[in-house]
N, C-alpha and C positions, 0 to 999 in steps of 0.2 A: 284834218279830214283825211279820209282814205280815198281809194280810187273812185273816180267819177263823182267827187264831192258828196259821197254818201258817208254817213257816220261810220266810225270804226266799230266793227262788230266784235264784242267781247263775249265769250262764253264763260259763264260762271258755274262752278259746281262745288258742292260741299261734301266732305267726307263723312257725313252723318245722315242717317235716314230718319231720325227722330222728328216727329211732327213739330215739336217746339225747339228745334235745333237753333242754337245761337248762331252757328255758322251759316245756316240757310238764311236767317234774319240778316246777317251781315251782308250777304249777297244782295238781298232786297234793298238794303241801305245803299250799297254801291250803285245800284240802278237809280236810286233816288238822287244821289249826289253827283252822278256822272255829268260831265259837261255836255252841251247839246251836240258836240261832235262825236260822242260815244254812245252806243247802246249796249246795255248789258242784258243778255238773254241767260236765263237760269235753266240748267239742265239737272234733273234729279237722277241720281245714280240708282234709284229704286228699280229693281227688276233685272239688273245686270247679274247673270249667273256667275258662280265661282269659275275662275279660269280653269279650263281643262283642255289640254292639247288634243285629247281624243275628240272632244266636242268640236274644237276648232277645225280639225281635219275634215269634218262633215259640213263645214260652212259656219260662219258666224251666226249665232242666234239673233233673232230680229232686234232685240233690245241693244245688242252690241253694234249691229249695223246702224241703228239710230244714233248711238253714242259716237261712233267714228264719223258719221255724216255730220253731226253737229259740230264736231271739232274741225272737220274739213271746211265747213262754211264760215267758221270764225276767223277773224283777223288776229285775235289774241285770246289768251285764257286767263281767268282769274280763279285760283284755287283757294277755297276756304277750308283750312285744315284744322279740325278739332284735334285734341290730344287725348288719347286713351292709353292709360298705363305707361306714361312717359314716351309715347311714340305715335306713329302714323296709324290711322284706323285701317282695319281690314277692308272696309268698303272702298276707301280711297285707293289703297294699294292694288286691290283687285281691278278696279276700273282702269288704273294706269297700266296694269299688266295687259289687259285686253287691248287698250289703245296702242300699245307698243308693238303689237303683232300685225302681220308676220315680220320676222326680222328683216331689217333693211327697208321696211315700208311703214314705219310707225306714223300714225296720224299726228302724233305729238311733235315729231322732229321738226325743228326750226320754228315752232310756234312761240312767239313772244309771250311770256307768262309772268304773272305776279302771284305771290302767295300771301294770304292774310289768314288770321285765325283769331277766334274768341274762345275763352275758357272761363269758367267760374273761379278757377284757381288763380292764385297771385302771379304765377310764372307765365301766364298767357299760354301760348302754344309754341314756345321756342324750340322744344325738343322735337315735336312732330314736324315743325317747319324745316328744321335742319335735316330730318330724314327725307322729307318730300324733296328738298333741294338736291340731296345726294342722288335720289332715284331719277329725278328729272334731268339732272346734269348728265348722268350716264346715258340718257336717251337723246342727247343732243338738243335739249330744250334751252333756248336762251332766256335766262331768268333775270327779271328786274332786280338789280342789286339793292337799290334803296328807293324810297323809304321802306323800312320794315313796319309791319303792322301786327303787333302781338298784344291783343287786348285781354288783359287780366282782369279779374273781378268783374267779369262781363255781365253777370246777372244784374248788377246794380246800374248798368248803363243801357238797359233795354226796358221798355214798358209796352206791354201788350204786343210783343213780337216786333217792336220797332226800336231801332237804335236812336236814343234820345240825347245821349251825351254829346254836346256840341264839340268838345275837343276831339273826341273819337270820330265824329262825322267829318270834321275838318281834315284829320289825318287820312281818313279813307278817301276823301275827295282828292287829296294830294297823290295818293297811291294810284287812283284811277287815271288821273291826269298824267302821272309819270309813266303809267303803262301805255297810254296813247303815244307819248313821245318815244318811248322805248320801241314800240311796234313799228313806228315810222322809221326809226333809226336802224333797227334790225333788217327791215325790208329795203334799206338803202335809199330812203326818201329824204334823209337829212344829213 
């Protein structure tokens, strides 16, 4: 449990805007399998404009303010990273870029984070997750080292937008539980 015996607040977000996104479905599954000591709130990256320092100079757009506020309220983060063209999606990188600003005041810095991903391809999302790890590490984000969650051939593991594969659900449950322990450890509670 986190402060005041309230559940640990995890903010989940997916690097895909597609209505039928496997990674958005993965976040819904994480909310289902989370222990009672954890809540998973899902934030859509829809509507976050492309990062532009000229726009930033005039003040963060409303959707960016909502994004940074959601991160600030969270105790930990759960990133669901699809893989496009062997790498991180533009949607996800753009959202991370906004959250990292202004320099020295990143909403992401110090936030315990886990990365998961689902892909119809056999390789899962290992390349995109490696890129997300590289970017987040540069921003001072303490990343959960293990367990990894790289769900390949994911289309066969979902039915009607719900993760039904029990082995995958069990591993996702372990990731969410490990993120809870990681968040407590990073914050000096264990």
